[in-house]
C-alpha positions, 0 to 999 in steps of 0.5 A: 762510387767513392768511397765504396770503390776506390781508384785501382779497385777491380770489381768482380761482377756476377750475372744478373738473374733476378731484379736488382734491389735498391741499394745494390751496386750494379754494372749497367750499359749506357749509350757510350759507357759501362758504369757501376752505380747503386740502384735507387729503385726498380720496378721490374722493367725500369731501374733508376741508378745513381753514383754514391756521390753524384749530384743527381741520378741517372735517367731511368734505364731498362733492366735489360741494360743492367748486366750484373751485380758487383759482389767482390772487389780486389783492393791491393792484394786482398779480395773483399766481399760485399760486406767489407767494401760496400760502405755506401755514400758519405756526406764527405763525398757529396760535399766534395762533389758540391764544392768541385761543381761550384768551383768549376762554375766560378771558374767558368768550366761548368758542364752544360747538361 
């Protein structure tokens, strides 16, 4: 989720009581992990999520697998509200992901889906 979340940040998540809205950062349970990703769309039953600098979105996920919304982040000694830490995706981040993937493919280390 860089640049919104950085290495060492600790996110405070509040329980989900209503349907997440596009643009919100949520905590979701996938088969083998928990992730903080941004909501792309949600129809009330299923939501599509994506990391800010991911090349592609996650597969649609049932709303019951979304555990909560990220509201505050502890960064260093400061506690930041959503308006101070949530900067959203940036071109630089997407460019970094593209360069890393192409370099991995060139070196023969590309991930297979």
